[in-house]
MARSE-747342 format. One record per residue (C-alpha): residue in one letter; x negated, y negated, z negated. Coordinates in steps of 0.05 Angstrom, whole numbers, padded with zeros to 5 digits, always signed. Layout:
% residues N
AXYZ
...
This chain:
% residues 240
M+00491+00698+00330
A+00429+00736+00308
V+00370+00693+00286
E+00305+00709+00319
P+00246+00732+00276
L+00203+00678+00247
I+00128+00685+00257
L+00074+00650+00218
A+00009+00641+00258
V-00057+00624+00220
D-00118+00602+00255
D-00169+00548+00248
E-00172+00539+00324
A-00118+00495+00353
G-00125+00525+00421
I-00108+00593+00397
L-00049+00568+00357
R-00023+00531+00416
L-00029+00598+00458
I+00005+00638+00408
K+00063+00588+00398
L+00073+00582+00472
E+00076+00657+00485
L+00115+00677+00427
S+00163+00617+00435
S+00172+00638+00506
Q+00193+00709+00487
G+00248+00678+00437
F+00212+00680+00372
R+00211+00620+00323
V+00137+00603+00307
I+00106+00561+00252
V+00029+00550+00246
A-00023+00540+00197
N-00097+00520+00205
D-00123+00544+00139
G-00110+00594+00084
E-00080+00546+00034
E-00025+00520+00080
A-00015+00592+00102
L+00002+00614+00033
R+00045+00553+00022
L+00086+00565+00085
A+00092+00638+00072
E+00121+00622+00006
Q+00171+00569+00027
Q+00193+00597+00095
R+00190+00673+00083
P+00165+00690+00156
D+00180+00758+00181
I+00109+00773+00204
V+00042+00738+00198
I-00013+00734+00250
L-00073+00719+00216
D-00145+00702+00235
I-00201+00735+00193
V-00255+00683+00206
M-00234+00617+00178
P-00270+00565+00133
D-00259+00557+00057
M-00211+00617+00051
S-00222+00678+00098
G-00162+00714+00131
L-00177+00776+00087
E-00169+00734+00025
V-00105+00703+00048
M-00082+00775+00062
R-00101+00800-00006
R-00063+00744-00041
L+00000+00756+00006
R-00004+00831-00011
E+00001+00815-00087
R+00069+00784-00076
T+00098+00812-00008
S+00097+00871+00039
I+00105+00826+00098
P+00076+00855+00164
I+00009+00823+00179
I-00031+00828+00247
L-00102+00806+00242
L-00142+00770+00295
T-00218+00769+00297
A-00272+00757+00347
K-00312+00812+00315
D-00301+00879+00354
H-00334+00922+00299
D-00303+00984+00267
E-00322+00963+00196
D-00279+00896+00204
K-00222+00937+00231
V-00225+00989+00175
R-00232+00935+00121
G-00171+00899+00147
L-00131+00963+00150
E-00153+00982+00081
L-00128+00914+00052
G-00061+00923+00082
A-00059+00899+00156
D-00008+00931+00200
D-00047+00920+00263
Y-00109+00887+00291
L-00122+00849+00358
V-00191+00825+00379
K-00204+00758+00411
P-00198+00739+00467
F-00132+00776+00476
N-00078+00779+00531
P-00020+00738+00507
E+00029+00792+00531
E-00008+00844+00489
L+00003+00800+00429
S+00076+00798+00441
A+00079+00872+00451
R+00040+00882+00387
V+00090+00837+00346
R+00150+00872+00374
A+00120+00942+00355
V+00104+00921+00286
L+00176+00889+00277
R+00205+00955+00303
R+00177+00993+00246
G+00237+00989+00206
F+00273+01049+00177
R+00341+01074+00201
P+00376+01107+00142
S+00408+01175+00151
A+00485+01176+00150
G+00516+01195+00085
G+00497+01240+00028
E+00436+01244-00015
N+00371+01250+00026
V+00319+01255-00029
V+00251+01292-00024
R+00219+01309-00090
V+00146+01335-00096
N+00102+01337-00163
N+00124+01276-00199
V+00141+01234-00136
E+00212+01225-00110
I+00223+01196-00043
D+00294+01172-00026
L+00300+01167+00049
N+00369+01136+00050
R+00352+01079+00000
R+00281+01071+00023
L+00255+01077-00047
V+00197+01115-00077
K+00186+01131-00147
K+00123+01162-00187
E+00138+01186-00254
G+00205+01147-00254
E+00169+01079-00236
V+00182+01047-00169
V+00122+01048-00119
S+00115+00987-00077
L+00098+01006-00005
T+00085+00962+00058
R+00128+00970+00117
T+00076+01014+00150
E+00063+01058+00092
W+00135+01070+00088
M+00143+01090+00159
L+00088+01137+00155
L+00109+01168+00087
Q+00187+01172+00116
H+00164+01212+00176
L+00124+01261+00131
A+00178+01265+00081
A+00236+01277+00133
N+00195+01338+00158
A+00169+01360+00089
G+00135+01427+00096
K+00124+01418+00172
V+00059+01401+00200
M+00062+01332+00237
L+00011+01326+00291
N-00038+01265+00289
T-00011+01246+00358
E+00059+01250+00339
L+00050+01209+00273
L+00012+01155+00311
S+00062+01152+00368
K+00122+01147+00321
V+00092+01096+00270
W+00048+01054+00313
G+00070+01066+00384
P+00049+01114+00441
E-00008+01067+00458
Y-00039+01088+00390
R-00037+01163+00398
D-00112+01172+00400
D-00133+01122+00347
L-00145+01171+00289
Q-00177+01115+00248
Y-00109+01081+00238
L-00080+01146+00213
R-00134+01164+00166
V-00138+01094+00133
W-00063+01094+00120
V-00059+01164+00094
S-00115+01144+00045
R-00072+01085+00025
L-00014+01129+00011
R-00051+01180-00027
S-00079+01124-00070
K-00011+01104-00089
L+00024+01173-00097
E-00030+01227-00111
P-00050+01241-00184
D-00120+01254-00158
P-00129+01223-00090
A-00196+01259-00078
N-00159+01323-00084
P-00091+01312-00056
A-00031+01357-00075
I+00023+01316-00038
I-00002+01297+00031
K-00044+01354+00057
T-00092+01351+00116
L-00093+01402+00173
Q-00160+01390+00199
G-00162+01367+00270
I-00087+01379+00273
G-00047+01333+00230
Y-00016+01325+00162
L+00045+01348+00123
L+00081+01331+00057
D+00074+01397+00019
A+00139+01398-00020
E+00125+01472-00037
G+00053+01472-00052
H+00036+01523-00004
F-00021+01490+00033
A-00094+01476+00011
D-00117+01410+00036
G-00160+01412+00098
A-00135+01485+00113
Q-00129+01506+00185
A-00060+01520+00208
S-00049+01587+00238
């Protein structure tokens, strides 16, 4: 019998934790809760949850600091919760490695949908044979879900891998912004270019020799991105 995913919910508001636990438990998930950052880090280490739902604004240790510490040791998916509906908070959270973002007050059903969407962002390996894309000094093994730069393994979060996997599987082909957003985050995100820009920037910082002048992941302005395995495109070029 399959074990349902384990979710760690972190918030200093008891009412929010009760709401999260009630909703997600009713959907079949296992839920553990923490009301501060220290407890969250301890439970994450001991229980190894499949996903973390994390409030940004908490006393003593902020959610962003909790996420920073988690990212030092794991690529576990993280959904941020905040009462601040400001772009700078959203961007900051995504830049630090959040997989999604939900503004309070939220619909419990939307939270469940977001959790399922993030958990679905797994990679289904291709059947048989070598499936490796090489570009510059980067090697992307699609079957083994492994990325190396100059022979050293590169650690990627689940969302970073999903984005890179779609680009690498279509190396040399322009992937439309809307297509990437739909495939990686889901169709409801197809118009949210901010997500895509932030995560492409994160990938470039890990893979590119000079992220300011990308040679691997190229931008087709206003259209999309491509993994330039052949070195044919200048970044920012318009597709013909």
